[in-house]
N, C-alpha and C positions, 0 to 999 in steps of 0.2 A: 191113554198115554200115561206113562210113569214119569213123574217130575221129581228130580233129586236136586238138592242144594249141595254144592261143593265149593270149596275155596281153592285158591291157587295151590298147586302141587298135590292136590287130593285127586283120587282116581275112582272110577267105577269099573266094574268087570261086566262084560257081556258074555255069558257062557263061561267056559273054562279057559278060553284062549284069546279073548279080545279085551284089551285094557285101554280105557280112555282117561287121559289125565288133563286136568286144567293147567295149562302152561303159563298163561298170562291173561290178565283182565285189564283192559284200558278203556275207560268210558263205557260205551255200549258194545264193545267188541270183546269177544272171548276167544282165545287161541287154545286149541285142543291138540294134544299129542295122542296118536292112536298107534297102538302096537297090536298087530294082527298077523296071522299066518299069511304067507304069500298067496295061498290059494283063495283067500277071501278078498274080493275086490273092495276097495274103499274109495268112494267118490263123494264130492259135494252133491247135494240133492239135484241142483240144476244140471250138472253134468250127467248124473244118472238118468234123469228124465230125457235128456237129449239122446243118450245112448239107446234108451228104450224106444224112442220115436224112430230112430234110424233102423233099429232091428225090426220093428214092425213094418216099416216101408220095404226093407229088403225081403222080408218074408212074403210080401204081396207080389213080388216079381214072378211072372210066369215064364215058362220056357219060350213062349212066343216073343217075349220082350228081349231075350238074349240073342244077339246076332250069331249066326252059324259061320264058323271059319271053314272054308272048303278044305278038303283033305289035301289037295295039291298044294295049297298055300302053306299048310303045316309042314309038309314034307320037303318044300323047297327053301327052307331056311338056310342061310349062309353056313357053310361048314358041313353040310350033309351031302 
């Protein structure tokens, strides 16, 4: 793990296109500002972990777990 010391309004760069700035420091809380391209998702670690758990659970679903919709039910929708 790389550990860097920064003060308020100082930044670090991750690669060429992610900038992390120390916005505020109050007691034991640090506020970060993150500038990153839209295609790079940025999440708090606990949110990222929850997303990964849900993705793993979804990947475990087999075709037997998904109910089959009969063809006649699909074709009998209102307006058809």
